[in-house]
C-alpha positions as CSV (number, residue, x, y, z in Angstrom):
1,M,18.3,-199.0,-14.6
2,G,15.6,-197.1,-16.9
3,R,12.1,-196.6,-15.7
4,P,9.5,-199.5,-16.4
5,V,7.7,-199.5,-19.6
6,A,3.8,-199.4,-19.4
7,S,2.2,-202.9,-19.7
8,L,-0.3,-204.3,-22.0
9,H,-2.6,-204.9,-19.1
10,Q,-2.2,-201.2,-18.2
11,F,-3.3,-200.4,-22.0
12,R,-6.3,-202.7,-21.6
13,C,-7.8,-201.1,-18.4
14,F,-7.0,-197.9,-20.0
15,L,-8.6,-198.4,-23.4
16,A,-11.7,-200.2,-21.6
17,T,-12.1,-197.2,-19.2
18,L,-12.0,-194.8,-22.2
19,D,-14.5,-196.3,-24.2
20,L,-16.8,-197.2,-21.3
21,G,-16.4,-194.1,-19.2
22,T,-16.0,-195.4,-15.7
23,F,-13.7,-197.8,-13.8
24,T,-16.8,-199.9,-12.6
25,A,-17.9,-200.5,-16.4
26,A,-14.5,-201.2,-17.3
27,A,-14.1,-203.6,-14.6
28,A,-17.2,-205.4,-15.6
29,H,-16.2,-205.6,-19.0
30,L,-12.8,-207.1,-18.5
31,G,-13.8,-209.4,-15.8
32,Y,-11.7,-207.6,-13.1
33,A,-12.3,-205.9,-9.6
34,Q,-13.1,-202.3,-10.1
35,P,-10.2,-201.5,-7.8
36,S,-7.8,-203.5,-9.8
37,V,-8.5,-201.5,-13.0
38,S,-8.4,-198.2,-11.4
39,E,-4.9,-199.2,-9.9
40,Q,-3.6,-200.1,-13.3
41,V,-4.8,-196.7,-14.8
42,R,-3.1,-194.7,-11.9
43,L,0.2,-196.7,-12.5
44,L,0.1,-195.9,-16.2
45,E,-0.6,-192.2,-15.3
46,Q,2.3,-192.6,-12.8
47,H,4.4,-193.8,-15.6
48,L,3.6,-191.1,-18.1
49,G,3.9,-188.4,-15.6
50,T,0.3,-187.1,-16.6
51,A,-3.5,-187.3,-15.7
52,L,-5.2,-189.5,-18.3
53,F,-8.9,-188.7,-16.8
54,R,-10.3,-186.2,-14.8
55,R,-13.4,-187.1,-12.3
56,V,-16.8,-185.2,-13.3
57,G,-19.5,-186.4,-11.0
58,R,-19.6,-190.0,-11.1
59,G,-17.8,-190.3,-14.4
60,L,-14.6,-189.7,-16.0
61,V,-13.5,-187.3,-18.5
62,P,-10.6,-188.3,-20.7
63,T,-7.7,-185.7,-21.0
64,E,-5.7,-184.6,-24.0
65,A,-3.0,-187.0,-23.1
66,A,-5.7,-189.8,-23.1
67,A,-6.6,-188.9,-26.7
68,A,-3.1,-188.9,-27.7
69,L,-2.3,-192.3,-26.1
70,R,-5.4,-194.1,-27.6
71,P,-4.0,-195.0,-31.0
72,H,-0.7,-196.2,-29.6
73,A,-2.5,-198.4,-27.0
74,V,-4.6,-200.0,-29.7
75,A,-1.7,-200.5,-31.8
76,A,0.3,-202.2,-29.1
77,L,-2.4,-204.5,-28.4
78,A,-3.2,-205.5,-32.1
79,A,0.3,-206.1,-32.4
80,V,0.3,-208.9,-29.6
81,E,-2.8,-210.1,-31.2
82,E,-1.3,-210.5,-34.6
83,G,1.8,-211.9,-33.2
84,E,-0.3,-214.6,-31.6
85,K,-2.2,-215.3,-34.7
86,A,1.0,-215.6,-36.5
87,V,2.5,-218.3,-34.4
88,T,-0.8,-220.2,-34.3
89,A,-0.9,-220.0,-38.1
90,L,2.6,-221.2,-38.5
91,A,2.0,-224.4,-36.3
92,Q,-1.1,-225.0,-38.5
93,T,0.6,-224.6,-41.8
94,L,4.1,-226.0,-40.9
95,T,4.7,-228.7,-43.6
96,G,7.2,-231.0,-44.9
97,T,8.8,-234.4,-44.6
98,V,11.0,-235.2,-41.6
99,R,13.2,-238.3,-41.3
100,F,13.9,-238.4,-37.6
101,G,16.2,-241.2,-36.1
102,T,15.5,-243.0,-32.7
103,F,17.5,-245.6,-31.0
104,N,16.2,-249.1,-31.4
105,V,14.1,-249.5,-28.1
106,A,12.7,-245.9,-28.3
107,H,9.2,-247.3,-28.9
108,Y,9.2,-248.3,-25.2
109,Y,10.0,-244.5,-24.3
110,I,8.3,-242.2,-26.6
111,E,7.7,-243.1,-30.3
112,T,3.7,-243.3,-29.8
113,E,3.6,-240.1,-27.7
114,L,5.8,-238.1,-30.0
115,I,3.7,-238.8,-33.0
116,A,0.6,-237.9,-30.9
117,D,2.2,-234.5,-30.1
118,L,3.1,-234.0,-33.8
119,L,-0.5,-234.8,-35.1
120,E,-2.0,-232.5,-32.6
121,R,0.4,-229.6,-32.8
122,Y,1.7,-229.9,-36.4
123,P,-0.7,-231.9,-38.5
124,G,1.1,-230.7,-41.7
125,I,4.4,-232.1,-41.0
126,H,4.9,-235.9,-42.4
127,L,7.2,-237.7,-39.8
128,E,9.4,-240.9,-40.8
129,L,10.7,-242.4,-37.9
130,V,13.9,-244.5,-38.6
131,G,14.8,-247.0,-35.6
132,R,18.4,-248.0,-35.7
133,N,21.5,-248.6,-33.7
134,S,22.7,-245.3,-32.1
135,A,26.1,-245.7,-33.9
136,D,24.2,-246.0,-37.3
137,L,22.0,-243.1,-36.4
138,I,25.0,-240.9,-36.1
139,D,26.4,-242.0,-39.2
140,Q,23.2,-241.3,-41.0
141,V,23.0,-237.5,-39.6
142,H,26.6,-237.1,-40.4
143,R,25.9,-238.4,-44.1
144,G,22.7,-236.1,-44.2
145,R,20.2,-239.2,-44.5
146,L,18.6,-238.1,-41.2
147,E,18.3,-234.4,-40.0
148,A,18.1,-235.2,-36.3
149,A,18.2,-238.4,-34.1
150,L,17.2,-239.3,-30.6
151,L,20.3,-241.7,-29.7
152,A,22.6,-242.9,-26.9
153,A,25.2,-240.1,-26.6
154,T,28.5,-241.2,-27.6
155,A,31.9,-239.5,-28.4
156,E,31.3,-240.6,-32.1
157,A,28.9,-237.6,-32.3
158,D,31.7,-235.4,-32.7
159,G,30.8,-232.5,-34.9
160,L,27.1,-232.4,-34.3
161,V,24.9,-230.6,-32.0
162,V,24.2,-233.0,-28.8
163,T,21.7,-232.1,-26.3
164,P,21.4,-234.6,-23.4
165,V,17.8,-235.1,-22.4
166,M,17.6,-238.3,-20.3
167,R,19.6,-240.7,-18.3
168,D,18.5,-244.3,-17.6
169,E,20.1,-247.1,-15.8
170,L,21.5,-250.5,-17.3
171,V,20.2,-253.4,-15.2
172,Y,20.9,-257.1,-15.0
173,V,17.6,-259.2,-16.1
174,S,17.2,-262.6,-15.3
175,A,14.5,-265.4,-14.6
176,D,16.6,-266.9,-11.8
177,P,16.0,-265.4,-8.5
178,E,19.3,-266.5,-7.1
179,R,21.0,-264.2,-9.7
180,L,19.1,-261.2,-8.4
181,R,20.1,-261.4,-4.8
182,E,22.4,-258.5,-5.1
183,P,23.7,-255.8,-7.5
184,V,26.0,-257.7,-10.2
185,T,29.6,-257.1,-10.1
186,A,32.1,-256.7,-13.0
187,A,33.4,-260.4,-12.2
188,A,29.6,-261.8,-11.8
189,L,29.0,-260.1,-15.3
190,A,31.8,-261.7,-16.9
191,A,30.9,-265.1,-15.5
192,A,27.2,-264.8,-16.5
193,P,25.6,-266.7,-19.3
194,L,24.6,-263.5,-21.3
195,A,22.6,-262.7,-24.3
196,L,23.1,-259.2,-25.7
197,A,21.5,-257.5,-28.4
198,D,22.8,-255.4,-31.5
199,V,25.4,-258.0,-32.8
200,S,25.8,-256.1,-36.0
201,W,26.9,-253.1,-34.0
202,R,28.7,-254.6,-31.1
203,S,32.1,-253.0,-31.7
204,R,30.2,-249.4,-31.8
205,D,27.2,-250.1,-29.6
206,S,27.1,-247.7,-26.6
207,T,25.7,-250.4,-24.1
208,R,28.0,-253.0,-25.2
209,M,31.1,-250.6,-24.9
210,K,29.9,-249.5,-21.5
211,L,29.6,-253.2,-20.2
212,E,33.1,-254.3,-21.8
213,E,34.6,-251.3,-20.2
214,M,33.3,-252.1,-16.7
215,V,34.5,-255.6,-16.9
216,R,37.7,-254.9,-18.3
217,A,38.5,-252.4,-15.6
218,A,38.2,-255.2,-13.0
219,G,40.6,-257.4,-15.1
220,H,37.8,-259.6,-16.9
221,V,36.7,-260.2,-20.5
222,L,32.9,-259.9,-21.5
223,R,32.1,-262.9,-23.5
224,P,28.3,-263.3,-24.2
225,K,26.9,-266.7,-24.6
226,V,24.4,-265.4,-27.3
227,E,24.4,-262.5,-29.6
228,V,21.2,-261.3,-31.3
229,E,19.9,-258.1,-33.1
230,Y,17.0,-257.2,-30.9
231,V,16.5,-256.4,-27.2
232,E,13.1,-258.2,-27.4
233,T,14.8,-261.5,-28.3
234,T,17.3,-261.1,-25.3
235,L,14.2,-260.7,-22.9
236,E,12.4,-263.8,-24.3
237,L,15.5,-265.8,-24.1
238,A,15.9,-264.6,-20.4
239,A,12.3,-265.3,-19.9
240,R,12.8,-268.8,-20.9
241,G,15.8,-269.4,-18.6
242,L,18.0,-269.9,-21.6
243,A,20.4,-266.7,-20.8
244,D,20.5,-263.6,-18.7
245,T,20.8,-260.1,-20.4
246,V,21.5,-256.6,-19.6
247,C,19.2,-253.4,-20.7
248,T,18.2,-250.2,-19.9
249,R,15.5,-250.1,-17.0
250,G,13.1,-248.3,-19.3
251,A,13.2,-251.3,-21.7
252,L,11.4,-253.2,-18.9
253,T,9.3,-250.6,-17.1
254,M,8.0,-248.3,-19.9
255,R,7.0,-251.2,-22.3
256,R,3.4,-251.1,-23.4
257,G,2.4,-254.4,-21.5
258,A,4.4,-256.2,-18.9
259,P,7.8,-257.5,-19.7
260,P,7.8,-261.3,-20.5
261,A,6.5,-263.2,-17.3
262,G,9.0,-264.3,-14.8
263,L,11.8,-261.9,-15.3
264,G,13.2,-259.7,-12.7
265,W,16.0,-257.1,-12.7
266,I,18.9,-255.9,-10.5
267,P,21.4,-253.0,-10.7
268,L,24.9,-253.3,-11.5
269,R,27.8,-252.6,-9.2
270,P,29.1,-250.0,-9.9
271,S,26.1,-248.5,-11.6
272,V,26.1,-247.8,-15.1
273,Y,23.9,-245.4,-17.0
274,E,23.1,-244.6,-20.8
275,T,22.8,-241.1,-21.7
276,F,20.1,-240.4,-24.3
277,A,20.6,-237.1,-26.3
278,I,19.3,-235.2,-29.6
279,A,21.9,-235.2,-32.1
280,H,21.6,-233.0,-35.2
281,R,23.6,-230.6,-37.3
282,P,23.7,-227.1,-36.5
283,L,20.1,-225.4,-36.2
284,T,20.8,-223.1,-39.1
285,D,20.9,-226.3,-41.3
286,L,17.6,-227.7,-39.9
287,S,14.3,-227.2,-41.5
288,P,11.4,-225.5,-39.4
289,A,9.5,-228.7,-39.5
290,T,12.6,-230.8,-38.3
291,Q,13.2,-228.1,-35.3
292,A,9.7,-228.5,-34.5
293,V,10.0,-232.3,-34.3
294,V,13.3,-232.1,-32.0
295,R,11.4,-229.7,-29.5
296,L,8.7,-232.2,-29.2
297,A,11.1,-235.0,-28.7
298,V,13.3,-233.1,-26.0
299,E,10.1,-232.1,-24.4
300,R,8.9,-235.9,-23.9
301,M,12.1,-237.3,-23.1
302,R,12.7,-234.6,-20.2
303,R,9.2,-235.3,-19.0
304,L,10.0,-239.2,-18.6
305,S,13.4,-237.9,-16.9
306,T,11.3,-236.1,-14.3
307,G,8.3,-238.1,-14.1
């Protein structure tokens, strides 16, 4: 291994000492303890293999090595400062329109927070959030109508970059306490009076496919009583006792405001999960603005996952 390089902190302590003439004055200027400043200069001298100061009375006299080092230390610190300014400027000036897809109940999870993050960090970006079924979002990304999307991960995302960001459990929802006494089995699910969402996409809907697979593996057939487009409708039907439903736990617990009154939920047996992911074309094909939105969406979903 090579020897360690000098640090920016050492350069700051060195330059302050050089300009102010003593370790005490340099420490006061930097807001550090005096021993800390003198130690950083000592480590820098040790690294360079030469003295940078000579003690004369209560002061310090710089050596020729210190004079030679000065412009390089100044340049190193200036380069870091310019880099920080460049990154800040990029965030402030990043512009463009981003069409970003979100799965159909993403508004329960992150949409408002994602918009708030974007307005705070990248006010120059115009964001268009397109809420669709995940299967439709995959089609839209493949066709170039969306650059990226947050969706329920499925095998149909082949050819795209897919980054899993969160897993959420599917739960059985009902207003009837008798149906919520124990986890719902495949046989019970097949016999239940179900209202399921995403009727237009039922052959490709991720949740529907998972439920059908669970029931089929136990030798049964899934036959919903009612099929509608929106999860909100299934929850309202369940609250009125007209049907039960299955949805992600987040669609109940992350809502702004409580779910419809009288609803309860219970896990399925065996447990079934949706995996949410960011899907997009290769990063080299994404605009800087879209890359920024993708980063924010990943941050938000992972925060929920660990929250």
